[in-house]
N, C-alpha and C positions, 0 to 999 in steps of 0.2 A: 659546270654542274656536276654534282655528285653522281657516280655511276648508278646507284640505286634509283635516284630521281629520274635519270635519263631513261632507265628501263621502264619505270612507271609511266613516264610521259609517252613512251612508245606504245603503251597499252598492253605490255606483256604480262604485267603482274603488279601487285602492290609493292611499296618500298620494302616492307618487311619480308615479303616473299623473295624479292630481289636479293636481299642480304643472305637469305638461306641458299639461293641458287649459287651465289658467289662462293659461299662456304663449301658447297658441294662440288666446286670446280667446273661449273657450267659456263663461266663467263671469261672471255679474254679481251684484252685491249692492246692493239698494235702487236698481236702475236704473242703476248705474254699472259699466261693464265693468272687470274686474280685469286687472291686468298682473303682479301679484306675489302669491305665496301668503302673504306676511307680513301677513295681515289676520285680525283676530278677528271672529267673528260670534256674535250672540246669538239666542235662540229667536225674537225678534220681527222679526229681519232677514229680508228677502225675497231668497232666494238662487235664482237661475235657472241651469240648466246646459243649454246648447243650446236655450235659449228655453223650457225646461220647469221648473216649480218643483222644488226639491230635495225628493225623497221624504222622508216622515217616517221617521226611523230606527226600524227594528224591533229587538227584543231580539237581541243577538248569538247566533248559532247556528252549529253545525258539523255537517257531514254526511260520512259515508264513502261513497265511490262507487267501484265496480269498473269502471275504464276498460277497455274492450276495445281490442284492437289495431286500428289503421286509422281512428282519429278524432283530431282535433287539439284541443289545449287552448287554444283562443282563442275569442272571441265571434264572430269572422267570419274567413273564410279567403279570401285573394285567388284561390286556386286552386279555390275552390268545394268543397273537401273537407268532409265532415261534421264537426261540432264536438261537443265534450262537451256544450255548452250547448243544442244542438239536441235532445239526447237526454234532457233533464230531463222528469220528469212534469209535467203542466199545473198541479198544485197547488203546485209549488216556487216560492218567491220568486226574484227575481233574485239570482244568486250569482256569486262569483268563486272561482278556484282558489287553493289554497295551493301556490305553485310550479307546476311543469308536469311533464307526462310527454309525451315526444315521440310522433310519429305511430305508430311501431311498438312503443312500450312499453305494457305493460298492467299492471293491478293497482290498488293503492290510491291514490286521489286524494282529498285532503280538499277540501271545498267549504265556503264560508261566505258569509253575507250581510253581513259586517263587514270592511272593508278593514284596520282596525287589528288585528283578530285575525289576519288572514292575514299581515300583516307580522310580527307577533310570532312566529308559528309558523315562518315562513321563516328568521328570523335565525339564522345559524350560531352566534352567540354564546350562544343559548339551549340549544345542545347536543342538539337532538333528532335522534336517529339515524334515517336512512332505510335500510331493509334490503331487499335484492333477492335473488331466485333468478335465476340466469343460466345459459343454455345457450349454449355457444360452441364453434365448430369449432377443434380444435387441442389441444395439450397445454401445460401450464405446470408448472414445478417449484415445490414448496413454498417453496424458498428465495427465489424471485422474488416470490412472493406475500407472504412475511414481510417483505420490504423495503418493501412499501407502507405498513406501519405508521408509517413515518417521513415519509410523504408523497412526492410525486414531481412533477418539473417536466417538462412535455412541450411542446415548441415554444413555450416562453416562458410557458405557463400553469402556475401553481402549484396543485397539488391537495393538500389536507390529508391527514391520516392516514386510511388505508383498511384495514378488516379484510377479509381474503379467505381462504377455505378451499375446497378441492375436496371436493365431496360424493360424486360418482361419475363414472365414465367409461363412456359408452355409444357404442360404435362410434367414429366420428370426432369425437364431441362430448364435452365435459366440462361437468358441472353444477357450479356454484360458488355459494356464499353470499357476498354482498358487503354490507358496511355502510359508509356514508359519512355525513358530517355537513354538508357544504356543499351538495351537490346542484348543482354547476355544470353548464352545458349539456353534455349527452352525456358526462358524466364517466365513467360505468362503461364505456361503449363505447370511449371514447378511451384510457382506461388499459389496458383489456384488449387493445386493438389494438396498443398499444405493446409489450405482452408477447407478441405474435404470435398472439393469439386473435381470431376473428371472431364477434361476438355474433349469434346468430340467434333468440334469444328472451330477453326481459328482463321480469321480473315484479316489481313492488314489492309486498312482502308486509307492510310496516309503515312507519309514519311516527311516530316517537316511541312513545308508549304505545298508539297506535291501530293495529289489525291488520286485515288483509284477511279472515282466517279463511275462513268458507264463504259470504261474500257473493257472489252470482251475478254473472257478467259483465253489465254494464249496470244493475245494481241500485244504488239509493241508499238510505241509512238514516241517520236523524238520530242524533247522539251525545247521550245524555241530559245535560241541563244539570249535574246533580249530578256526573256523571263528569268532564265537562270542567272544572268548577271545581276538583275534586280534583286533576286533573293540572296545571292551571295554577298552583295555589298561591294563597294569599290575597292576596298583594300584586299579582300580575298580574291576578287575577280582578277586584279592585276597580278597577284602572287601566283595564281593558278593559270595565267596565260590567256585570260579571256579579254583583257584590254591592254592597250599600250601603256608602257611606263612613260614617265616624263622624258627620260633619255631617248626612248624610241620615238616619241612624238617629235622631239627636237631634231633627231636624225632624219626622220621622214620629211619634216619641213625644210631642212637644209638641202636634202636631195631635190625636193621640188623647186626650191629657189635656184639651185645650181642649174637645173634643167631649163628653167625659164630664162635665166641669163644666157645660157648657151644658145637658146633659140633666138634671142635678140641679136 
């Protein structure tokens, strides 16, 4: 297994972050400092990150978390603001987020102990839609919202297709439902600002098939493995370590047969 993938599987970081850590000289294998992620490691290899042994990989798992407004989605903040990970219950393992929600955005944030799973869920190519409820000051025409279905370019940044509808108008504010697939930095806020709206509340209500529902602010809840495997599909589940490969099944059956014969 590539070293970056092994680090991601251990829940330390994403593969991309692992590559940066390696370039920064934070990773060694069998006593040799790495300078490139193009290295394969085996279970017997001694991998150290920041001088500490690479943790044993736990089974991949996913959690739903209702992020409140006013906390950041980072493990540490230079400004000393509270972070999502400061708010985890003590029994939670070390987790990373699937994408991010900014400081003033609330709602559903997916967390996982597996960097490879996080990367898979984040990829726009996998087509998982992020849905939001938005309160914004101002008015917008249905025609302008309809044009977003073709995507939009703002100050050189290209945003993909966006589904947007007005739900209601309350005083100076408009409530909208927004659906995006890429989740670029501040995408909803930037696009609506381009249309003359000022977002004053932003709530993510779903990420792919996973929904916020009645999860209380600050609460975290594990997604059942059966549900996650069903949503990922057999090919992705096997690649991400949620199900046995054909070779593993054959090996397990062979061990069982050998044990049975030994008992006879």
